[in-house]
KEKE-3310 file (N, C-alpha, C; in steps of 0.2 Angstrom, whole numbers, plus 5000, padded with zeros to 4 digits):
npx = (4962:4959:4955:4967:4971:4963:4969:4970:4958:4952:4943:4943:4957:4959:4951:4957:4970:4964:4958:4968:4977:4969:4972:4982:4980:4976:4988:4997:4991:4993:5007:5010:5004:5013:5025:5024:5030:5037:5031:5034:5044:5037:5029:5039:5045:5035:5033:5046:5044:5035:5042:5051:5043:5041:5053:5055:5048:5053:5066:5064:5060:5051:5037:5025:5027:5027:5019:5001:4998:5009:5007:4995:4999:5009:5001:4992:5002:5006:4994:4993:5004:5001:4989:4994:5002:4993:4985:4995:4997:4984:4984:4993:4986)
npy = (4929:4921:4909:4903:4897:4886:4877:4864:4859:4856:4865:4877:4880:4882:4893:4902:4904:4909:4921:4928:4930:4938:4951:4955:4963:4975:4978:4980:4991:5001:5001:5006:5019:5024:5024:5033:5037:5026:5013:5000:4997:4995:4984:4975:4974:4968:4956:4950:4948:4938:4928:4925:4919:4908:4901:4892:4880:4877:4874:4863:4864:4858:4865:4861:4857:4868:4878:4881:4892:4901:4904:4911:4922:4928:4932:4941:4950:4955:4961:4971:4979:4982:4990:5000:5006:5010:5019:5029:5033:5038:5050:5058:5060)
npz = (5092:5103:5097:5094:5105:5105:5095:5093:5090:5074:5066:5074:5074:5060:5058:5066:5059:5047:5051:5057:5045:5038:5042:5034:5022:5029:5036:5025:5019:5029:5030:5018:5019:5029:5022:5009:4998:4995:4991:4986:4995:5007:5003:5001:5013:5021:5014:5016:5030:5030:5024:5034:5043:5037:5037:5049:5045:5033:5037:5045:5058:5072:5074:5080:5093:5100:5112:5112:5119:5117:5103:5104:5112:5103:5093:5100:5103:5091:5087:5096:5092:5079:5081:5089:5080:5070:5077:5080:5066:5063:5071:5064:5053)
capx = (4967:4957:4955:4974:4971:4960:4972:4970:4952:4953:4939:4946:4964:4959:4948:4963:4974:4961:4957:4975:4979:4964:4974:4988:4979:4976:4995:5000:4988:4996:5014:5010:5003:5019:5030:5020:5034:5041:5026:5037:5048:5032:5027:5045:5046:5030:5035:5051:5042:5031:5048:5054:5038:5041:5059:5055:5045:5058:5072:5062:5059:5045:5033:5019:5029:5027:5013:4996:4998:5014:5004:4990:5003:5012:4995:4991:5007:5006:4988:4994:5009:4997:4984:4998:5005:4987:4983:5000:4996:4978:4986:4996:4981)
capy = (4927:4916:4903:4900:4892:4879:4875:4857:4858:4858:4871:4883:4881:4885:4899:4907:4906:4913:4928:4931:4932:4943:4957:4957:4969:4981:4980:4983:4998:5005:5002:5011:5026:5026:5025:5035:5037:5019:5007:4994:4995:4993:4977:4970:4972:4963:4950:4947:4945:4931:4923:4923:4915:4901:4898:4886:4875:4875:4871:4857:4865:4856:4870:4858:4856:4875:4879:4885:4899:4905:4906:4916:4928:4931:4935:4947:4955:4958:4965:4977:4983:4985:4995:5006:5010:5013:5025:5034:5036:5042:5056:5062:5063)
capz = (5096:5107:5093:5094:5111:5103:5089:5092:5086:5067:5064:5077:5071:5053:5059:5069:5054:5042:5054:5057:5039:5035:5044:5030:5018:5033:5037:5019:5018:5034:5028:5012:5022:5032:5017:5003:4992:4994:4992:4985:5001:5011:5001:5002:5020:5023:5011:5020:5036:5028:5023:5040:5046:5033:5038:5053:5042:5028:5041:5048:5066:5074:5078:5084:5100:5103:5115:5109:5122:5113:5097:5106:5114:5097:5089:5104:5103:5084:5087:5100:5088:5074:5084:5091:5073:5066:5081:5078:5060:5064:5074:5059:5048)
cpx = (4965:4956:4962:4974:4968:4962:4971:4963:4953:4949:4942:4953:4964:4956:4953:4967:4971:4960:4963:4977:4975:4967:4980:4986:4979:4983:4998:4997:4992:5003:5014:5008:5009:5025:5027:5024:5038:5036:5029:5041:5043:5030:5033:5046:5041:5031:5041:5049:5038:5037:5051:5050:5038:5047:5059:5053:5050:5064:5071:5061:5052:5041:5027:5021:5028:5020:5008:4996:5003:5011:4999:4994:5006:5006:4993:4996:5007:5000:4990:4999:5005:4992:4988:5000:4999:4985:4988:4999:4990:4979:4989:4991:4977)
cpy = (4921:4909:4899:4895:4886:4876:4868:4855:4861:4865:4877:4885:4884:4892:4904:4909:4911:4920:4931:4934:4937:4950:4960:4963:4976:4983:4983:4990:5003:5006:5007:5018:5028:5028:5027:5035:5031:5013:5001:4992:4992:4985:4973:4969:4967:4956:4946:4944:4939:4926:4921:4918:4908:4897:4892:4880:4872:4872:4865:4858:4862:4861:4867:4857:4863:4875:4883:4892:4904:4908:4912:4923:4931:4935:4941:4952:4959:4962:4971:4982:4986:4991:5001:5010:5013:5019:5031:5037:5040:5049:5061:5064:5068)
cpz = (5101:5104:5093:5100:5110:5097:5088:5089:5079:5065:5068:5075:5064:5054:5062:5063:5049:5045:5055:5051:5036:5037:5039:5025:5022:5035:5031:5018:5023:5033:5022:5014:5025:5027:5010:4997:4990:4995:4991:4991:5006:5010:5002:5009:5023:5020:5014:5027:5035:5027:5029:5044:5043:5035:5043:5050:5037:5031:5045:5056:5067:5078:5081:5091:5104:5106:5112:5113:5119:5107:5099:5108:5108:5094:5093:5103:5096:5084:5090:5096:5083:5076:5086:5085:5070:5070:5080:5071:5060:5066:5069:5054:5051)
residu = (MET:ALA:LEU:PHE:LEU:LEU:ALA:ALA:VAL:PRO:VAL:ALA:GLY:VAL:GLY:ALA:VAL:LEU:LEU:PHE:ASN:MET:THR:MET:PRO:ILE:THR:LEU:TRP:ALA:MET:ALA:LYS:VAL:PHE:PRO:ALA:ALA:LYS:GLY:PHE:ALA:PHE:GLY:THR:LEU:THR:PHE:ALA:LEU:PHE:ILE:GLY:PHE:LEU:PRO:VAL:TYR:LEU:GLY:VAL:ASP:ILE:ALA:ALA:ILE:SER:ASP:TRP:LEU:PHE:ALA:ALA:ILE:ALA:GLY:GLY:THR:LEU:VAL:ILE:LEU:LEU:LEU:GLY:LEU:HIS:LYS:MET:ARG:LYS:LYS:LEU)
# end
């Protein structure tokens, strides 16, 4: 999350994106646990989320004008949501 604050430095920016994307398998595993009888639905939901993230680029929205702080806040919010979901799942097991 802190690497998003240094997004202007190429190594830090690439590291931030790489580490952020490494959570995708964990998220897919968690979604498959939430919907054990509908693993395709879990995969489709996450694929749709990736598509929504692609839309600004496709539509030509200049995301470079967005503050590095916003990227860090979004990453932090996503991390909190993921941890809360995993904690809730752990209680069920």
